[in-house]
Structures are given as structure tokens and as C-alpha cells.
N, C-alpha and C positions, 0 to 999 in steps of 0.2 A: 554558521553560514546564513542562517535565516533570521538573525536577530533584527535587522533593520526592517524586513518585510513584516515580521510579527509586530514590531512597534507601530508600523504604519497601519496595519489592520486594526490593532487595538485603538489607535487614535481615531481613525476614520469611522469605525463602527461603534465607538464608545463602549468597548467591551474589554473584558479581561482575557488576555491570551496567555495560555500556558503552553510552552514549547517543551516537548519531551526530548531529552538527549539520550537516544537509545544506542545500544551497542551495535557496531557496524561490522559487516562482512569485509574481508574473508576471515578475520580473526574470530568473529562470533557469527557462526552460520545460523540459519533458521533452526529453531524458533526464537532465538535470543531477542531480536529487535521487536518481534510481536509480543513476547512476554513482557518486555520493558514498557511498551506502549499500553498494553492491557492493564498492567499493574498500576501505572501512573494514572490512567483514566479511572480505574476503579477507586483508587485512593482519593482522587479529586471529587468524584461523585459522592463519596462517603463523607466528605468534609466541606461541602458547598457552603454551609453556614459560616465557616471560618473565613471564607473569601467573599461573603456577602453576594453570592451568585444565585439568581433565580433558577431553580431546578428545571423549569420549563424552557430555558433558553440556552442549554448546553449543546454545542455543535462540535463535531470533530472534523478536522481538515488535514490534508496532506497532499504533497506533490510528489510525483514519481514513485519511488519506493515508499515514501511516506503516504501516498495515496492508497497504495496497497495495504499498508498497515492501518490506516483510518478505516478502510472498508472492512478489513478483518475484525478490528475492534468493534465496529458497529454491528456486524453480524453476530459476534459473540455476545454482546450485551443486549441484543434485541429481545431475547427471551427471558431476561432477568427481571424478576418482579421485586427484588430487594433493593434495587437502585433506581434513581430517576431515569426515565427514558430519554435517550438522545433526541434532540429536536430535528437534527439533520446531519448529513455528512457532506463535506465539500471535497471533491476529488479532482485534483488538478493534474492532468496528464498522468493518471495512475497506471502502474504496471499491474494489470489484473489477470492476465492469462499467459501461460507458458506452454500451452498444449501445441500451438501452431504458430511459428514465426514466419510462415509463408502465406498468411492471409493477405488480402488486397491492401490493407492499410500498411502492413510491413513492406510489401513489394513497392507500393507507390512512394513510400517515404524512406526507402532503404538507404539512400544517400543524403538525406536531409540532415544538416547539422542541427543539433548538437549531439543527438543520440542516434547514431547510425544503427542499423539493424544488428550488425555483428556486436556492437557495444552493448546493446540491450540484452542480447543473449549472454554475453560475457558477464555482465553485472548480475543477471538473474542466476547464473550458475554459481557465482561467488556467494550470493546470498543464500542459496539453497544448500549447496554442498561444499563450499569453501575452496573449490578448484574448478578449472575449466577444461578438464581432460576430455570431455565428450562434446566440446563446442561444435565440431563439424556435424556430429550425429544430430544435435539439436537443430542446427541450421537446416539440415536436410529433412527434419521431421521424423526421423526414425527412432526417436527416444520414447515415443508413445506407442504402446502395444495397439494392434489393430482393433481389438475389442473395446479398448478405452476410447479410441478415436471415434468409433461407431456410437458408443454410448453418449458422448458429448457433442456429436455432430449437430444436434438441434441448436446448441448455443454457440458452438465454435466452428463455423464453416464459412466459406466464401458466399454461400447463398443467404 
């Protein structure tokens, strides 16, 4: 689905673009997609000379769930000293938090096509657990224990 945009990015930026075909939910729930992306990125970084790539110019990128995966891969590799450091990460409308689907951005955009609030929760649940049995619970925000909500309030709150 992303072949044409990857070709465009490669041409316009005069770069090599490697697109990872990772396993998809619900058949393959978390952490399958993350493991695929991490493995592919590690392999690429270990073999940069084969592709004639400058180690100082490697960037990861992703959109939507792929943005989440790019962020997770970046965080995992940030502390590695045995691989070249990533230069940057590009996250295009990434799915980064599932603690609270009632924050202002979700409320303000709940009915904006293409990814309605309920669809975002549906896909998040497919990715994490392979089913949507607790969809209403997540929409209400009752899937997070009060102590965890309090712990992360500094980062995930309407304030």
C-alpha cells in the first residue's frame, strides 16, 4: 500500500528507502509487528556497507501504526552502542498512546474521517490483543487502573 509514496520519497530525497513488510493484526498481535520492524532495522544497520549507506544518515519513518513502530524501534535502538545511531525519526500521525481515548484531541476529532475515534480504539485493540471484546471499556477509559492513570497524568492528561 505504501510502495508509491516510498518511491516518491526516495526520488525526491535522493535516498534509499527500505520499506518493512511487517506482520499485521489481528492474525499477529503485539509484539509481532514491532519484532519484525526491529529485526529489519537491526539487520539493515549491521549491513549498511552492502547498500552503500552513510551510517550518519539513517532515519526511521512511519505513519499511523507504523509511526508507533518507528518510535518504538527508535527508543529501543537509542541505547545501543554496537549499531550506528539513528539520525532521526519521522512520525506521521502516529498512534502513540492508548491510555486515554477521551483527551481533547480525540474528542475534537472523534467524527473526522478517516480514522474515527471508535476505529482508532478498534484497531488499537486488534493490534494489542487480537480482539475487541473490551471496546466500550476502553472508550469509557475504564481499562486503565486508577493508580496507573495517576502515575502517567503528567504526560497524558487534558492539562
